[in-house]
C-alpha positions in Angstrom: -67.5 -4.2 -39.3 -64.3 -5.7 -39.3 -63.0 -4.6 -42.9 -63.4 -0.7 -42.3 -60.1 -1.6 -40.1 -58.8 -2.6 -43.4 -57.8 0.2 -46.1 -56.1 0.6 -49.6 -54.5 3.9 -50.3 -52.3 4.3 -53.7 -50.4 6.9 -50.7 -49.6 4.4 -48.3 -47.3 1.4 -48.8 -47.7 1.4 -52.6 -51.4 0.8 -52.5 -51.5 -2.4 -50.2 -53.9 -2.8 -47.8 -53.0 -2.0 -44.6 -54.4 -1.6 -41.0 -56.1 1.9 -41.1 -54.0 4.2 -39.3 -50.8 2.4 -40.1 -48.4 1.1 -42.7 -48.5 -2.3 -41.5 -49.8 -4.8 -44.4 -52.3 -7.6 -44.2 -49.6 -9.4 -46.1 -47.1 -8.9 -42.8 -50.0 -9.5 -40.5 -50.2 -13.3 -42.6 -46.8 -14.0 -43.0 -46.7 -13.3 -39.6 -48.9 -15.8 -38.8 -47.4 -18.3 -40.8 -43.7 -18.2 -39.3 -45.5 -18.9 -36.2 -45.9 -16.3 -34.3 -49.1 -15.9 -31.6 -51.4 -12.9 -32.2 -49.9 -12.4 -28.3 -46.5 -12.3 -29.6 -48.1 -9.9 -33.1 -49.3 -7.7 -30.7 -46.4 -7.4 -28.4 -44.3 -6.8 -31.1 -46.6 -3.9 -32.8 -48.3 -2.3 -29.5 -50.3 -0.2 -31.8 -52.2 -3.0 -33.3 -55.2 -5.4 -31.7 -56.8 -8.0 -31.9 -59.7 -7.0 -34.0 -56.7 -5.6 -36.7 -55.5 -9.6 -37.0 -58.9 -10.7 -37.3 -59.7 -7.9 -39.8 -56.4 -9.0 -42.3 -57.7 -12.6 -41.8 -60.7 -12.0 -42.9 -59.4 -9.0 -45.7 -57.6 -12.2 -46.9 -60.6 -14.8 -47.0 -62.6 -12.5 -48.6 -60.2 -11.9 -51.3 -59.0 -15.6 -51.7 -63.5 -16.2 -51.5 -63.2 -14.5 -55.2 -60.3 -15.8 -56.6 -60.9 -17.9 -59.5 -59.1 -20.8 -60.1 -58.6 -22.2 -63.5 -57.4 -26.7 -62.7 -54.6 -27.9 -65.3 -55.0 -30.7 -67.0 
């Protein structure tokens, strides 16, 4: 399962979700994609990452947002 690639350890990056075996946060991957980098460019800049790692970061973010509760302002 792709989510097994994401780990949370208080000893690594202050407990932020990271790609297993790295100090690369899910947040960084999402930011790079939001800034317009392609998956290929990210993999070029971070050669120890894989396409599966990028997909795992996206899946993790979607799962976090899936359970987020939104309270509309009126």
